[in-house]
C-alpha positions as CSV (number, residue, x, y, z in Angstrom):
1,X,0.1,0.1,0.0
2,X,1.4,3.4,-0.8
3,X,2.1,5.5,2.0
4,X,1.2,8.9,3.1
5,X,2.5,12.4,1.4
6,X,2.9,15.8,3.1
7,X,2.4,18.8,0.9
8,X,3.1,22.5,2.4
9,X,1.3,25.6,1.7
10,X,1.0,29.2,2.9
11,X,-2.1,31.5,3.1
12,X,-0.1,34.3,3.5
13,X,1.8,36.0,5.9
14,X,1.0,38.2,9.3
15,X,3.0,41.1,10.4
16,X,3.9,42.2,13.9
17,X,6.2,45.0,14.8
18,X,7.7,44.9,11.6
19,X,8.2,41.1,11.8
20,X,6.3,38.9,8.9
21,X,5.8,35.3,9.5
22,X,4.4,32.6,6.8
23,X,0.8,31.4,7.6
24,X,1.2,27.6,6.8
25,X,-1.3,24.8,6.4
26,X,-0.6,21.2,5.0
27,X,-2.3,18.6,3.0
28,X,-1.5,15.2,4.0
29,X,-2.6,12.2,1.3
30,X,-3.0,9.0,2.7
31,X,-4.6,6.0,1.0
32,X,-7.5,6.0,3.4
33,X,-8.3,9.8,2.3
34,X,-6.7,13.2,2.5
35,X,-6.2,15.5,5.2
36,X,-6.0,19.2,5.8
37,X,-4.1,20.4,8.5
38,X,-5.2,23.8,10.1
39,X,-5.8,25.5,6.9
40,X,-4.4,29.0,7.5
41,X,-6.2,32.1,7.3
42,X,-10.1,32.2,6.5
43,X,-11.0,33.2,2.8
44,X,-12.8,36.4,4.7
45,X,-9.7,37.7,6.1
46,X,-8.8,38.2,2.3
47,X,-11.7,40.2,1.6
48,X,-11.6,42.5,5.0
49,X,-9.8,41.1,7.6
50,X,-11.4,43.6,10.1
51,X,-14.9,42.8,9.3
52,X,-14.0,39.2,10.1
53,X,-11.1,39.5,12.8
54,X,-12.6,42.8,14.6
55,X,-10.1,44.3,17.0
56,X,-8.0,41.6,16.6
57,X,-7.0,42.7,12.9
58,X,-5.7,45.8,14.6
59,X,-2.8,43.5,16.0
60,X,-1.7,42.2,12.7
61,X,-0.7,43.5,8.8
62,X,-2.2,41.0,6.9
63,X,-1.1,40.0,3.4
64,X,-3.4,37.4,1.9
65,X,-5.4,37.5,-1.5
66,X,-8.3,35.0,-2.4
67,X,-6.1,32.7,-4.3
68,X,-4.0,32.0,-1.4
69,X,-6.8,30.4,0.7
70,X,-6.4,27.0,1.2
71,X,-9.4,25.9,-1.5
72,X,-7.9,28.2,-4.4
73,X,-4.4,26.7,-3.5
74,X,-5.9,23.0,-3.5
75,X,-7.6,23.6,-6.8
76,X,-4.9,24.8,-8.5
77,X,-2.6,22.1,-7.9
78,X,-5.0,19.5,-8.9
79,X,-6.5,18.3,-5.6
80,X,-10.0,17.6,-5.1
81,X,-12.1,19.1,-2.3
82,X,-14.1,15.8,-2.2
83,X,-11.0,13.7,-1.2
84,X,-10.5,15.5,2.4
85,X,-11.8,13.2,4.5
86,X,-10.4,15.1,7.5
87,X,-9.6,18.6,8.7
88,X,-7.4,18.3,11.7
89,X,-7.1,21.5,13.7
90,X,-4.2,22.0,15.9
91,X,-5.9,24.6,17.7
92,X,-8.6,27.6,16.9
93,X,-7.2,30.4,16.3
94,X,-7.9,32.6,13.9
95,X,-5.2,32.0,11.5
96,X,-5.6,28.5,11.7
97,X,-9.2,27.7,10.7
98,X,-9.3,28.4,6.9
99,X,-10.6,25.2,6.1
100,X,-13.6,25.0,8.5
101,X,-16.6,25.2,6.2
102,X,-15.1,24.3,3.2
103,X,-15.1,20.7,3.0
104,X,-18.8,19.7,4.1
105,X,-18.0,15.8,3.6
106,X,-14.8,15.9,6.1
107,X,-14.6,15.2,10.0
108,X,-13.1,18.0,12.0
109,X,-10.8,16.7,14.1
110,X,-10.0,18.5,17.3
111,X,-8.6,17.9,20.8
112,X,-12.0,18.0,22.9
113,X,-10.4,20.6,25.7
114,X,-9.4,22.9,22.7
115,X,-13.4,23.3,21.6
116,X,-14.4,23.3,24.9
117,X,-12.1,26.2,25.6
118,X,-12.9,28.0,22.2
119,X,-16.4,27.7,23.1
120,X,-16.1,29.2,26.5
121,X,-14.2,32.4,25.5
122,X,-15.7,35.6,24.6
123,X,-16.0,36.1,21.2
124,X,-13.0,37.8,19.9
125,X,-10.8,36.8,22.9
126,X,-7.6,35.1,23.5
127,X,-7.3,34.9,19.5
128,X,-10.6,32.9,18.7
129,X,-13.5,33.9,16.7
130,X,-16.7,32.2,17.1
131,X,-17.9,32.7,13.5
132,X,-15.2,30.6,12.6
133,X,-16.0,27.3,14.4
134,X,-19.8,28.0,15.1
135,X,-20.8,27.5,11.6
136,X,-23.7,25.3,10.6
137,X,-22.5,21.7,9.3
138,X,-19.4,21.1,11.1
139,X,-18.9,17.2,12.0
140,X,-16.6,17.2,14.9
141,X,-14.8,14.8,16.0
142,X,-12.9,15.3,19.4
143,X,-10.3,12.8,21.3
144,X,-8.6,13.3,24.1
145,X,-5.1,12.1,24.7
146,X,-3.0,11.2,21.7
147,X,-4.7,10.2,18.4
148,X,-3.8,7.8,15.6
149,X,-5.9,9.1,13.1
150,X,-5.6,6.2,10.7
151,X,-4.7,3.7,13.2
152,X,-1.0,2.7,11.1
153,X,1.0,5.3,12.9
154,X,1.5,7.5,9.7
155,X,-0.2,10.8,11.4
156,X,0.0,10.9,15.1
157,X,-1.8,14.1,17.2
158,X,0.0,14.5,20.1
159,X,-1.1,17.0,22.5
160,X,1.1,20.1,23.4
161,X,-1.0,22.5,25.4
162,X,0.1,25.7,26.6
163,X,-0.4,28.0,23.6
164,X,-4.0,27.1,24.1
165,X,-5.8,24.6,26.2
166,X,-6.2,22.0,23.7
167,X,-3.3,22.7,21.2
168,X,-2.0,19.2,19.7
169,X,1.3,19.0,17.5
170,X,1.4,16.1,14.5
171,X,4.3,13.5,14.2
172,X,4.1,12.1,10.7
173,X,6.1,8.8,9.7
174,X,6.8,9.0,6.1
175,X,8.4,6.1,3.9
176,X,11.0,7.7,2.2
177,X,11.4,10.9,4.0
178,X,11.0,9.8,7.7
179,X,9.7,11.1,10.5
180,X,8.2,14.8,10.1
181,X,7.3,16.9,13.4
182,X,4.5,19.8,12.6
183,X,4.8,21.9,15.8
184,X,2.2,24.4,14.8
185,X,2.2,26.9,17.6
186,X,3.6,24.7,20.6
187,X,6.9,26.1,18.8
188,X,6.9,29.2,16.7
189,X,10.3,29.4,15.5
190,X,14.1,28.1,16.4
191,X,14.9,30.4,18.9
192,X,12.0,28.8,20.9
193,X,12.9,25.5,20.2
194,X,16.2,26.2,21.1
195,X,15.1,28.1,24.5
196,X,16.7,31.4,23.4
197,X,12.8,32.5,23.5
198,X,10.1,31.3,25.6
199,X,6.8,30.0,23.7
200,X,4.3,32.3,22.9
201,X,1.6,31.5,25.3
202,X,-2.3,32.6,25.4
203,X,-3.5,29.8,27.8
204,X,-0.7,28.6,30.5
205,X,3.1,29.3,30.4
206,X,4.2,26.0,32.4
207,X,2.1,23.9,30.1
208,X,3.7,25.6,27.2
209,X,7.2,25.1,28.8
210,X,6.4,21.2,29.2
211,X,5.2,20.6,25.9
212,X,8.2,22.1,24.3
213,X,10.3,20.0,26.5
214,X,8.0,16.8,25.6
215,X,8.3,17.5,21.5
216,X,12.6,18.0,21.9
217,X,12.8,14.7,24.0
218,X,10.4,13.2,21.3
219,X,13.0,15.0,18.9
220,X,15.7,13.6,20.3
221,X,14.3,9.7,20.0
222,X,13.2,9.9,16.3
223,X,15.3,13.1,14.7
224,X,12.2,14.1,12.7
225,X,12.0,17.2,9.9
226,X,11.2,20.1,12.2
227,X,8.4,22.3,10.6
228,X,7.9,25.2,13.3
229,X,4.6,27.0,13.4
230,X,5.5,30.4,12.0
231,X,9.1,30.9,11.0
232,X,10.3,32.3,7.9
233,X,13.9,30.8,7.7
234,X,12.7,27.5,8.3
235,X,9.5,27.6,6.4
236,X,11.7,28.9,3.4
237,X,13.9,25.9,3.5
238,X,11.1,23.2,3.1
239,X,9.6,21.8,0.0
240,X,6.6,23.4,-0.9
241,X,3.4,22.2,-3.2
242,X,3.5,20.9,-5.8
243,X,6.9,19.3,-4.0
244,X,6.1,16.8,-1.3
245,X,7.5,14.7,1.4
246,X,6.9,11.3,1.2
């Protein structure tokens, strides 16, 4: 049986204090169905960030076109929306929800603590916009603990709380490329990974530190390709679609 393939995309950039970072999303092709990881910025952000994000849009300088939305990019590279079986949410912050509502046949996979926390927050607080995840017709699949998405070890969802209450990172096992660690926002960049900066925290600093150390211990064990959450240099050095890791 063919193995999984990983394709990397960017849905534009966010600028903060003169520092511009990519907003990535990922497609994992698997024999049992395709997986979108996060989806990047929502389409509404390309049209009017302030209308969708409200006051949160005052914090960032958004660079995104409609053609950079996840659906447009998948189509451009010949991937069908109908093939997407799962949308995995590392968490539900505003720059990770671009796939929600665009794959009606897909299950939305998210840690139970993340969905509970997002729904408990005041709208536009702590990085959440309720309109992203309270859309009708979303088919949620929640989990607790570690979750093996396909039961074959190829896509493992690892709880890494701290940045948000139910944040998860992904460890992929690819036949030729080997292990790949998608840290998402548990580790934004190499400076955080190496301990020169603290993790960026919107929920719990102690949990965030603990999650980073768990990922570092895992990396020492399996020596994965490291893909950080929002690192311009790291992201630029990786293969981007249509190239893939397999």
